[in-house]
VMD Tcl script that builds the backbone (N, CA, C; Angstrom):
set m [mol new atoms 474]
animate dup $m
set s [atomselect $m all]
$s set {name element resname resid chain x y z} {
  {N N LYS 1 A 37.617 42.587 57.786}
  {CA C LYS 1 A 36.586 41.754 57.509}
  {C C LYS 1 A 36.067 41.643 56.143}
  {N N LYS 2 A 36.469 42.827 55.071}
  {CA C LYS 2 A 35.867 43.130 54.089}
  {C C LYS 2 A 37.214 42.127 53.115}
  {N N CYS 3 A 38.697 41.922 53.988}
  {CA C CYS 3 A 39.283 41.434 52.671}
  {C C CYS 3 A 39.168 40.114 53.206}
  {N N LEU 4 A 38.803 39.219 54.190}
  {CA C LEU 4 A 38.218 37.710 54.316}
  {C C LEU 4 A 37.058 37.424 53.490}
  {N N ASP 5 A 35.847 38.366 53.677}
  {CA C ASP 5 A 34.497 37.867 52.571}
  {C C ASP 5 A 35.365 38.128 51.078}
  {N N LYS 6 A 36.483 39.080 50.723}
  {CA C LYS 6 A 37.418 39.033 49.486}
  {C C LYS 6 A 37.532 37.227 49.035}
  {N N ALA 7 A 38.574 37.353 49.791}
  {CA C ALA 7 A 39.299 35.982 49.572}
  {C C ALA 7 A 38.162 34.587 49.449}
  {N N LEU 8 A 37.676 34.487 50.632}
  {CA C LEU 8 A 36.099 33.446 50.851}
  {C C LEU 8 A 35.593 33.589 49.303}
  {N N ALA 9 A 35.275 34.663 48.970}
  {CA C ALA 9 A 34.221 35.025 47.768}
  {C C ALA 9 A 34.954 34.671 46.677}
  {N N THR 10 A 36.855 34.363 46.479}
  {CA C THR 10 A 37.545 34.097 45.408}
  {C C THR 10 A 37.787 32.321 45.547}
  {N N LYS 11 A 37.885 31.787 46.834}
  {CA C LYS 11 A 38.293 30.598 47.025}
  {C C LYS 11 A 37.786 30.238 48.392}
  {N N SER 12 A 36.837 28.685 48.613}
  {CA C SER 12 A 36.171 29.052 49.364}
  {C C SER 12 A 37.195 28.205 51.059}
  {N N CYS 13 A 38.701 28.861 51.003}
  {CA C CYS 13 A 38.852 28.122 51.844}
  {C C CYS 13 A 39.751 29.408 52.567}
  {N N CYS 14 A 40.484 29.123 53.940}
  {CA C CYS 14 A 41.202 30.250 54.674}
  {C C CYS 14 A 42.305 30.417 53.761}
  {N N PRO 15 A 42.480 31.703 53.998}
  {CA C PRO 15 A 44.047 32.255 53.151}
  {C C PRO 15 A 44.602 32.109 53.936}
  {N N VAL 16 A 44.910 31.962 55.085}
  {CA C VAL 16 A 45.771 31.750 55.992}
  {C C VAL 16 A 46.619 29.497 55.830}
  {N N CYS 17 A 45.162 29.217 56.320}
  {CA C CYS 17 A 45.907 27.576 56.844}
  {C C CYS 17 A 45.799 26.767 55.532}
  {N N ASN 18 A 44.616 27.198 54.312}
  {CA C ASN 18 A 43.910 26.674 53.676}
  {C C ASN 18 A 42.813 25.507 53.961}
  {N N ALA 19 A 42.152 25.580 55.130}
  {CA C ALA 19 A 41.418 24.669 55.716}
  {C C ALA 19 A 39.707 24.904 54.824}
  {N N ILE 20 A 39.366 24.154 53.973}
  {CA C ILE 20 A 37.907 24.530 53.548}
  {C C ILE 20 A 37.013 24.706 53.564}
  {N N VAL 21 A 35.985 25.924 54.043}
  {CA C VAL 21 A 35.444 26.572 54.601}
  {C C VAL 21 A 34.019 26.007 54.086}
  {N N GLY 22 A 33.012 25.803 54.505}
  {CA C GLY 22 A 31.835 25.766 53.863}
  {C C GLY 22 A 31.872 24.007 53.055}
  {N N LYS 23 A 31.571 24.129 52.456}
  {CA C LYS 23 A 31.373 23.216 51.101}
  {C C LYS 23 A 32.020 24.113 49.937}
  {N N LEU 24 A 32.491 23.330 49.424}
  {CA C LEU 24 A 33.888 23.289 48.268}
  {C C LEU 24 A 32.550 23.082 47.166}
  {N N MET 25 A 32.678 23.939 45.920}
  {CA C MET 25 A 31.658 23.998 44.735}
  {C C MET 25 A 32.774 24.231 43.393}
  {N N GLY 26 A 33.160 22.867 42.224}
  {CA C GLY 26 A 33.842 23.196 41.538}
  {C C GLY 26 A 33.006 23.772 40.451}
  {N N ASN 27 A 33.606 23.704 38.979}
  {CA C ASN 27 A 33.241 24.346 38.401}
  {C C ASN 27 A 32.913 23.110 37.047}
  {N N GLN 28 A 33.043 21.952 37.222}
  {CA C GLN 28 A 32.715 20.766 36.319}
  {C C GLN 28 A 31.445 21.089 35.481}
  {N N PRO 29 A 31.487 21.346 34.552}
  {CA C PRO 29 A 30.369 20.827 33.154}
  {C C PRO 29 A 29.081 19.432 33.782}
  {N N GLU 30 A 28.194 20.331 32.863}
  {CA C GLU 30 A 27.041 19.094 33.216}
  {C C GLU 30 A 27.212 17.954 32.621}
  {N N GLY 31 A 27.495 16.993 33.457}
  {CA C GLY 31 A 27.389 15.526 32.538}
  {C C GLY 31 A 26.770 14.422 33.524}
  {N N ARG 32 A 27.275 13.593 33.345}
  {CA C ARG 32 A 26.486 12.197 34.462}
  {C C ARG 32 A 27.543 11.284 34.814}
  {N N MET 33 A 27.231 10.734 35.987}
  {CA C MET 33 A 28.022 9.397 36.368}
  {C C MET 33 A 27.045 8.651 36.708}
  {N N LYS 34 A 27.645 6.941 35.698}
  {CA C LYS 34 A 26.902 6.090 36.228}
  {C C LYS 34 A 27.427 5.077 36.826}
  {N N VAL 35 A 26.663 4.110 37.929}
  {CA C VAL 35 A 27.584 3.296 38.236}
  {C C VAL 35 A 27.193 1.592 38.105}
  {N N SER 36 A 27.961 0.853 37.765}
  {CA C SER 36 A 27.668 -0.237 38.104}
  {C C SER 36 A 28.378 -1.619 39.156}
  {N N TYR 37 A 28.336 -2.386 38.755}
  {CA C TYR 37 A 29.046 -3.325 39.535}
  {C C TYR 37 A 29.202 -4.955 38.639}
  {N N ASN 38 A 30.327 -5.194 38.340}
  {CA C ASN 38 A 30.790 -6.512 37.699}
  {C C ASN 38 A 31.449 -7.085 38.642}
  {N N ARG 39 A 30.848 -8.392 39.069}
  {CA C ARG 39 A 31.370 -9.279 39.906}
  {C C ARG 39 A 32.640 -10.773 39.147}
  {N N GLN 40 A 32.419 -10.730 37.753}
  {CA C GLN 40 A 33.327 -11.298 37.143}
  {C C GLN 40 A 35.081 -10.569 36.868}
  {N N LEU 41 A 35.079 -9.248 37.066}
  {CA C LEU 41 A 35.479 -8.355 36.513}
  {C C LEU 41 A 36.883 -8.540 37.336}
  {N N LYS 42 A 38.153 -8.626 37.464}
  {CA C LYS 42 A 39.153 -8.959 38.866}
  {C C LYS 42 A 40.365 -7.596 38.393}
  {N N LEU 43 A 40.749 -6.849 39.364}
  {CA C LEU 43 A 41.350 -5.911 39.599}
  {C C LEU 43 A 42.679 -6.549 39.997}
  {N N THR 44 A 43.768 -6.391 39.114}
  {CA C THR 44 A 45.318 -7.116 39.783}
  {C C THR 44 A 45.462 -6.674 41.277}
  {N N GLY 45 A 45.500 -7.825 42.576}
  {CA C GLY 45 A 45.891 -7.347 43.532}
  {C C GLY 45 A 44.279 -7.402 44.835}
  {N N TYR 46 A 43.218 -7.617 44.034}
  {CA C TYR 46 A 41.897 -7.493 44.537}
  {C C TYR 46 A 41.311 -8.688 44.133}
  {N N GLY 47 A 40.312 -9.563 44.895}
  {CA C GLY 47 A 39.083 -10.458 44.329}
  {C C GLY 47 A 38.468 -10.294 43.142}
  {N N SER 48 A 37.848 -11.212 43.086}
  {CA C SER 48 A 36.936 -11.086 41.915}
  {C C SER 48 A 35.760 -9.397 42.492}
  {N N GLY 49 A 35.740 -8.684 41.609}
  {CA C GLY 49 A 34.278 -7.858 41.546}
  {C C GLY 49 A 35.221 -6.739 41.854}
  {N N ALA 50 A 33.756 -5.904 41.065}
  {CA C ALA 50 A 34.765 -4.639 40.432}
  {C C ALA 50 A 33.569 -3.160 40.326}
  {N N ILE 51 A 33.744 -2.123 41.115}
  {CA C ILE 51 A 32.780 -1.515 40.978}
  {C C ILE 51 A 33.423 -0.703 39.701}
  {N N VAL 52 A 32.304 -0.343 38.680}
  {CA C VAL 52 A 32.599 0.332 37.158}
  {C C VAL 52 A 31.781 1.683 37.307}
  {N N ILE 53 A 32.882 2.792 37.057}
  {CA C ILE 53 A 32.244 3.924 37.191}
  {C C ILE 53 A 32.477 4.673 35.338}
  {N N ASP 54 A 31.209 4.924 35.262}
  {CA C ASP 54 A 31.121 5.933 33.733}
  {C C ASP 54 A 30.681 6.909 33.781}
  {N N TYR 55 A 31.449 7.870 33.322}
  {CA C TYR 55 A 31.236 9.363 33.591}
  {C C TYR 55 A 31.148 9.556 32.154}
  {N N VAL 56 A 29.924 10.936 31.510}
  {CA C VAL 56 A 30.122 11.123 29.984}
  {C C VAL 56 A 29.633 12.216 30.204}
  {N N PHE 57 A 30.096 13.239 29.228}
  {CA C PHE 57 A 30.034 14.744 29.774}
  {C C PHE 57 A 30.023 14.702 27.419}
  {N N LYS 58 A 28.543 15.291 27.458}
  {CA C LYS 58 A 28.077 16.078 25.770}
  {C C LYS 58 A 29.475 17.401 25.806}
  {N N ASP 59 A 29.475 17.096 24.571}
  {CA C ASP 59 A 30.070 18.857 23.784}
  {C C ASP 59 A 28.848 19.772 24.557}
  {N N GLY 60 A 29.886 21.012 24.724}
  {CA C GLY 60 A 28.797 22.050 24.847}
  {C C GLY 60 A 29.475 23.792 25.200}
  {N N ILE 61 A 28.719 24.377 25.572}
  {CA C ILE 61 A 29.484 26.280 26.016}
  {C C ILE 61 A 29.767 26.330 27.550}
  {N N GLN 62 A 31.209 26.770 27.070}
  {CA C GLN 62 A 31.666 27.181 28.678}
  {C C GLN 62 A 30.636 28.502 28.762}
  {N N GLY 63 A 30.465 28.160 30.909}
  {CA C GLY 63 A 29.601 29.272 30.967}
  {C C GLY 63 A 30.756 30.126 32.081}
  {N N PRO 64 A 30.427 31.431 32.651}
  {CA C PRO 64 A 30.777 32.146 33.223}
  {C C PRO 64 A 31.952 31.601 34.235}
  {N N GLU 65 A 31.558 30.664 34.415}
  {CA C GLU 65 A 32.838 30.365 35.671}
  {C C GLU 65 A 34.167 29.278 35.047}
  {N N HIS 66 A 33.816 29.376 33.879}
  {CA C HIS 66 A 35.024 28.547 32.903}
  {C C HIS 66 A 36.120 29.392 32.084}
  {N N PRO 67 A 36.981 28.562 31.935}
  {CA C PRO 67 A 37.942 29.446 31.571}
  {C C PRO 67 A 37.793 30.409 30.225}
  {N N ASN 68 A 37.218 30.326 29.206}
  {CA C ASN 68 A 36.816 30.907 27.951}
  {C C ASN 68 A 35.010 30.729 27.751}
  {N N PRO 69 A 34.500 31.176 28.502}
  {CA C PRO 69 A 32.854 31.906 28.768}
  {C C PRO 69 A 32.424 31.894 27.131}
  {N N GLY 70 A 31.783 31.277 26.736}
  {CA C GLY 70 A 30.209 31.490 25.765}
  {C C GLY 70 A 31.208 30.205 24.947}
  {N N LYS 71 A 32.627 30.239 24.363}
  {CA C LYS 71 A 33.597 29.237 23.696}
  {C C LYS 71 A 32.963 28.216 24.352}
  {N N PRO 72 A 32.840 27.120 22.764}
  {CA C PRO 72 A 32.509 25.352 22.713}
  {C C PRO 72 A 33.807 24.919 23.828}
  {N N TYR 73 A 33.023 23.548 24.272}
  {CA C TYR 73 A 34.236 23.064 24.608}
  {C C TYR 73 A 33.790 21.178 24.263}
  {N N LYS 74 A 34.981 20.493 24.258}
  {CA C LYS 74 A 34.645 19.106 23.966}
  {C C LYS 74 A 34.251 18.213 24.825}
  {N N GLY 75 A 33.232 17.497 24.848}
  {CA C GLY 75 A 33.078 16.618 25.964}
  {C C GLY 75 A 34.033 15.216 25.924}
  {N N THR 76 A 33.453 14.699 26.411}
  {CA C THR 76 A 34.371 13.193 26.854}
  {C C THR 76 A 33.712 12.135 27.929}
  {N N THR 77 A 34.347 10.714 27.655}
  {CA C THR 77 A 33.568 9.831 28.297}
  {C C THR 77 A 35.087 9.467 28.676}
  {N N ARG 78 A 34.587 8.616 30.145}
  {CA C ARG 78 A 35.937 7.894 30.474}
  {C C ARG 78 A 35.119 6.696 31.712}
  {N N THR 79 A 36.087 5.762 32.353}
  {CA C THR 79 A 35.400 5.272 32.773}
  {C C THR 79 A 36.340 4.767 33.804}
  {N N ALA 80 A 36.122 4.353 35.004}
  {CA C ALA 80 A 37.036 4.147 36.349}
  {C C ALA 80 A 36.313 3.006 36.978}
  {N N TYR 81 A 37.698 2.289 37.879}
  {CA C TYR 81 A 37.274 1.099 38.200}
  {C C TYR 81 A 37.941 1.288 39.765}
  {N N LEU 82 A 36.948 0.438 40.590}
  {CA C LEU 82 A 37.235 0.732 42.241}
  {C C LEU 82 A 37.270 -1.584 42.669}
  {N N PRO 83 A 37.522 -1.103 43.584}
  {CA C PRO 83 A 37.256 -2.824 44.237}
  {C C PRO 83 A 35.969 -3.017 44.760}
  {N N TYR 84 A 35.416 -4.192 44.035}
  {CA C TYR 84 A 34.574 -4.301 45.030}
  {C C TYR 84 A 34.490 -4.469 46.197}
  {N N ASN 85 A 34.669 -3.777 47.489}
  {CA C ASN 85 A 35.089 -4.324 48.774}
  {C C ASN 85 A 34.352 -3.263 49.656}
  {N N SER 86 A 34.619 -3.286 51.042}
  {CA C SER 86 A 34.274 -1.937 51.844}
  {C C SER 86 A 34.788 -0.996 51.890}
  {N N ASP 87 A 36.134 -1.190 51.288}
  {CA C ASP 87 A 36.902 0.561 50.753}
  {C C ASP 87 A 36.387 0.710 49.338}
  {N N GLY 88 A 36.399 -0.158 48.279}
  {CA C GLY 88 A 36.095 0.545 47.206}
  {C C GLY 88 A 35.060 1.735 47.657}
  {N N LYS 89 A 33.701 0.240 48.014}
  {CA C LYS 89 A 32.435 1.045 48.010}
  {C C LYS 89 A 32.486 2.503 49.093}
  {N N GLN 90 A 33.593 2.453 50.129}
  {CA C GLN 90 A 33.512 3.904 50.599}
  {C C GLN 90 A 33.819 4.904 49.770}
  {N N VAL 91 A 34.957 4.631 49.101}
  {CA C VAL 91 A 35.480 5.865 48.063}
  {C C VAL 91 A 34.505 5.682 46.918}
  {N N LEU 92 A 33.743 5.223 46.388}
  {CA C LEU 92 A 32.638 5.175 45.558}
  {C C LEU 92 A 32.031 6.438 45.985}
  {N N HIS 93 A 31.239 6.065 47.727}
  {CA C HIS 93 A 30.646 7.210 47.837}
  {C C HIS 93 A 31.232 8.452 47.897}
  {N N LEU 94 A 32.484 8.588 48.393}
  {CA C LEU 94 A 33.353 10.188 48.284}
  {C C LEU 94 A 33.191 10.479 46.920}
  {N N LEU 95 A 33.577 9.915 45.740}
  {CA C LEU 95 A 33.455 10.007 44.578}
  {C C LEU 95 A 32.297 10.813 44.082}
  {N N GLN 96 A 31.309 9.654 44.739}
  {CA C GLN 96 A 29.561 10.583 43.742}
  {C C GLN 96 A 29.569 11.983 44.770}
  {N N GLN 97 A 30.168 11.927 46.044}
  {CA C GLN 97 A 29.850 12.840 46.332}
  {C C GLN 97 A 30.798 14.766 45.664}
  {N N SER 98 A 32.126 14.274 45.273}
  {CA C SER 98 A 32.790 15.082 44.437}
  {C C SER 98 A 32.152 15.472 43.430}
  {N N PHE 99 A 31.761 14.200 42.813}
  {CA C PHE 99 A 30.814 14.641 41.711}
  {C C PHE 99 A 29.434 15.191 41.572}
  {N N GLY 100 A 28.845 15.379 42.722}
  {CA C GLY 100 A 27.777 16.194 42.900}
  {C C GLY 100 A 28.294 17.420 43.022}
  {N N GLN 101 A 29.609 17.160 43.675}
  {CA C GLN 101 A 29.888 19.421 44.018}
  {C C GLN 101 A 30.519 19.622 42.549}
  {N N ARG 102 A 31.008 19.282 41.899}
  {CA C ARG 102 A 31.414 18.994 40.680}
  {C C ARG 102 A 32.943 19.702 41.081}
  {N N LEU 103 A 33.195 18.482 41.676}
  {CA C LEU 103 A 34.679 18.649 41.964}
  {C C LEU 103 A 36.074 17.877 40.919}
  {N N THR 104 A 34.953 16.790 40.354}
  {CA C THR 104 A 35.851 15.428 39.915}
  {C C THR 104 A 36.224 16.223 38.015}
  {N N PHE 105 A 35.872 16.695 37.820}
  {CA C PHE 105 A 36.148 17.358 36.195}
  {C C PHE 105 A 36.292 18.901 35.746}
  {N N THR 106 A 37.111 19.567 35.027}
  {CA C THR 106 A 36.914 21.290 34.780}
  {C C THR 106 A 36.959 20.957 33.078}
  {N N ILE 107 A 37.216 21.842 33.092}
  {CA C ILE 107 A 37.406 22.446 31.295}
  {C C ILE 107 A 38.644 22.925 31.157}
  {N N GLY 108 A 39.549 22.297 30.609}
  {CA C GLY 108 A 41.042 22.583 30.264}
  {C C GLY 108 A 41.916 22.475 29.294}
  {N N THR 109 A 43.134 21.977 29.548}
  {CA C THR 109 A 43.817 21.793 27.852}
  {C C THR 109 A 44.333 20.009 28.896}
  {N N SER 110 A 43.835 18.946 27.681}
  {CA C SER 110 A 44.208 17.545 27.959}
  {C C SER 110 A 45.789 17.433 28.397}
  {N N SER 111 A 46.415 16.697 29.207}
  {CA C SER 111 A 47.348 16.561 29.057}
  {C C SER 111 A 48.077 15.397 27.947}
  {N N THR 112 A 46.575 14.761 27.967}
  {CA C THR 112 A 47.007 13.572 26.957}
  {C C THR 112 A 46.966 13.432 25.182}
  {N N THR 113 A 46.347 14.495 24.870}
  {CA C THR 113 A 46.381 14.776 23.696}
  {C C THR 113 A 46.947 16.409 23.368}
  {N N GLY 114 A 46.525 17.055 24.274}
  {CA C GLY 114 A 46.972 18.645 24.102}
  {C C GLY 114 A 45.956 19.667 23.588}
  {N N ARG 115 A 44.886 19.236 23.633}
  {CA C ARG 115 A 43.286 19.811 23.514}
  {C C ARG 115 A 43.159 20.608 24.344}
  {N N SER 116 A 43.152 22.205 23.821}
  {CA C SER 116 A 42.687 22.882 25.074}
  {C C SER 116 A 41.040 22.822 24.922}
  {N N ASN 117 A 40.185 23.638 25.591}
  {CA C ASN 117 A 38.803 23.794 25.889}
  {C C ASN 117 A 38.281 22.210 25.364}
  {N N THR 118 A 38.143 21.159 26.787}
  {CA C THR 118 A 37.996 19.853 26.836}
  {C C THR 118 A 37.442 19.538 28.191}
  {N N VAL 119 A 36.791 19.059 28.623}
  {CA C VAL 119 A 36.830 18.094 29.882}
  {C C VAL 119 A 37.874 17.355 30.160}
  {N N VAL 120 A 38.348 18.119 31.225}
  {CA C VAL 120 A 39.872 16.416 31.890}
  {C C VAL 120 A 39.807 16.559 33.227}
  {N N TRP 121 A 39.924 15.462 33.793}
  {CA C TRP 121 A 40.259 15.729 35.093}
  {C C TRP 121 A 41.050 16.819 36.032}
  {N N ASN 122 A 40.114 16.774 37.595}
  {CA C ASN 122 A 40.689 17.854 38.075}
  {C C ASN 122 A 40.914 17.429 39.472}
  {N N ASP 123 A 42.185 16.810 38.743}
  {CA C ASP 123 A 43.456 16.587 40.761}
  {C C ASP 123 A 42.527 15.613 41.154}
  {N N ILE 124 A 41.576 14.640 40.623}
  {CA C ILE 124 A 41.111 13.595 41.842}
  {C C ILE 124 A 41.436 12.410 41.005}
  {N N HIS 125 A 42.851 11.642 41.558}
  {CA C HIS 125 A 43.530 10.041 40.511}
  {C C HIS 125 A 42.430 9.647 40.537}
  {N N HIS 126 A 41.923 8.624 39.333}
  {CA C HIS 126 A 40.861 7.434 38.994}
  {C C HIS 126 A 41.645 6.582 38.202}
  {N N LYS 127 A 41.198 5.030 38.735}
  {CA C LYS 127 A 41.851 4.301 37.566}
  {C C LYS 127 A 41.306 3.574 36.530}
  {N N THR 128 A 41.946 3.885 35.276}
  {CA C THR 128 A 40.874 3.659 34.432}
  {C C THR 128 A 41.331 2.449 33.771}
  {N N SER 129 A 42.242 1.580 34.611}
  {CA C SER 129 A 42.380 0.563 33.888}
  {C C SER 129 A 42.792 -0.470 35.267}
  {N N THR 130 A 42.321 -1.764 34.583}
  {CA C THR 130 A 42.149 -3.145 35.471}
  {C C THR 130 A 43.445 -3.444 35.573}
  {N N TYR 131 A 43.887 -3.122 35.045}
  {CA C TYR 131 A 45.691 -4.034 34.764}
  {C C TYR 131 A 46.879 -2.740 34.784}
  {N N GLY 132 A 47.852 -3.150 34.658}
  {CA C GLY 132 A 49.038 -2.714 34.518}
  {C C GLY 132 A 49.509 -1.929 35.157}
  {N N GLY 133 A 49.134 -1.808 36.305}
  {CA C GLY 133 A 50.140 -0.884 37.585}
  {C C GLY 133 A 49.855 0.581 37.182}
  {N N PRO 134 A 50.741 1.458 38.471}
  {CA C PRO 134 A 50.178 2.760 38.716}
  {C C PRO 134 A 50.808 3.765 36.732}
  {N N SER 135 A 51.781 3.284 36.490}
  {CA C SER 135 A 52.328 3.978 35.376}
  {C C SER 135 A 50.878 3.959 33.958}
  {N N MET 136 A 50.058 2.922 34.208}
  {CA C MET 136 A 48.954 2.763 33.229}
  {C C MET 136 A 47.648 3.016 33.581}
  {N N HIS 137 A 47.826 3.738 35.184}
  {CA C HIS 137 A 46.773 4.321 35.538}
  {C C HIS 137 A 45.848 2.997 35.868}
  {N N GLY 138 A 46.463 1.652 36.663}
  {CA C GLY 138 A 45.181 0.958 36.531}
  {C C GLY 138 A 46.415 -0.133 38.112}
  {N N TYR 139 A 45.578 -1.533 38.093}
  {CA C TYR 139 A 45.625 -1.833 39.463}
  {C C TYR 139 A 46.995 -2.972 38.912}
  {N N PRO 140 A 47.639 -3.565 40.047}
  {CA C PRO 140 A 47.768 -3.295 41.148}
  {C C PRO 140 A 48.286 -2.118 41.366}
  {N N ASP 141 A 48.046 -1.418 43.001}
  {CA C ASP 141 A 48.646 -0.306 43.796}
  {C C ASP 141 A 48.018 -0.088 44.909}
  {N N PRO 142 A 48.699 -0.779 45.632}
  {CA C PRO 142 A 48.000 -0.941 47.059}
  {C C PRO 142 A 48.055 0.278 47.574}
  {N N GLY 143 A 48.329 1.224 47.301}
  {CA C GLY 143 A 48.303 2.688 48.043}
  {C C GLY 143 A 47.588 3.851 47.667}
  {N N TYR 144 A 46.486 3.387 46.424}
  {CA C TYR 144 A 45.186 3.677 45.409}
  {C C TYR 144 A 44.332 4.227 46.645}
  {N N LEU 145 A 43.439 3.390 47.275}
  {CA C LEU 145 A 42.397 3.879 47.763}
  {C C LEU 145 A 42.929 4.855 49.022}
  {N N LYS 146 A 44.193 4.957 49.128}
  {CA C LYS 146 A 44.426 5.776 50.595}
  {C C LYS 146 A 44.823 7.058 50.294}
  {N N ARG 147 A 45.261 7.340 48.925}
  {CA C ARG 147 A 45.559 8.795 48.265}
  {C C ARG 147 A 44.786 9.113 47.646}
  {N N VAL 148 A 43.520 8.509 47.231}
  {CA C VAL 148 A 42.584 8.663 46.407}
  {C C VAL 148 A 41.254 9.664 47.452}
  {N N THR 149 A 41.356 8.665 48.929}
  {CA C THR 149 A 41.320 9.536 49.990}
  {C C THR 149 A 41.579 10.772 50.357}
  {N N GLU 150 A 42.626 10.710 50.423}
  {CA C GLU 150 A 43.422 11.958 50.770}
  {C C GLU 150 A 43.161 13.266 49.641}
  {N N GLU 151 A 43.156 12.609 48.529}
  {CA C GLU 151 A 42.811 13.641 47.753}
  {C C GLU 151 A 41.304 14.145 47.215}
  {N N LEU 152 A 40.526 13.936 47.930}
  {CA C LEU 152 A 39.488 13.833 48.313}
  {C C LEU 152 A 38.860 14.791 49.288}
  {N N ALA 153 A 39.832 14.554 50.433}
  {CA C ALA 153 A 39.595 15.084 51.721}
  {C C ALA 153 A 40.099 16.517 51.670}
  {N N ALA 154 A 41.502 16.664 50.640}
  {CA C ALA 154 A 41.855 18.311 50.779}
  {C C ALA 154 A 40.807 19.176 50.189}
  {N N LYS 155 A 39.723 18.327 49.329}
  {CA C LYS 155 A 38.205 19.548 48.994}
  {C C LYS 155 A 37.721 19.520 49.189}
  {N N GLY 156 A 37.484 18.786 50.502}
  {CA C GLY 156 A 36.634 18.883 51.520}
  {C C GLY 156 A 35.520 17.287 51.900}
  {N N ILE 157 A 36.123 16.407 51.210}
  {CA C ILE 157 A 35.367 15.526 50.818}
  {C C ILE 157 A 35.289 14.591 51.650}
  {N N LYS 158 A 34.784 14.139 52.955}
  {CA C LYS 158 A 35.456 13.136 53.871}
  {C C LYS 158 A 34.110 12.320 54.330}
}
mol reanalyze $m
mol bondsrecalc $m
mol representation Tube
mol addrep $m
């Protein structure tokens, strides 16, 4: 029993099968998620209309749950896109839940700039371009909505 309690205190999942136990909370710093709709914007592979998600994180000081407590971190802004349809709306709902549980971002080293102590994505893929396909983090990408739903489910977001 003590071993199990210790394991669950470290990570909210079963140490044997990795199933999420309870509500997984991340260490995302304080930020804002703003959702808007653009009915004229076209995402390649979908009709007109897009859900636009703007994430904003200001610079701050790392807390005890972060890699370097007491040290400053660099904030960021990110914009992501989903198709304005029933599947896109469902994924939006899941992303809002993920953001509320502090799972969407974390503080780490940017794979793009190499800068450490900065707000970075936390293994939940987003489409940050309306075109260019998967290699440019954009559309078309027919399997994206299914994949991101699976990534969220792995973190207990269903």
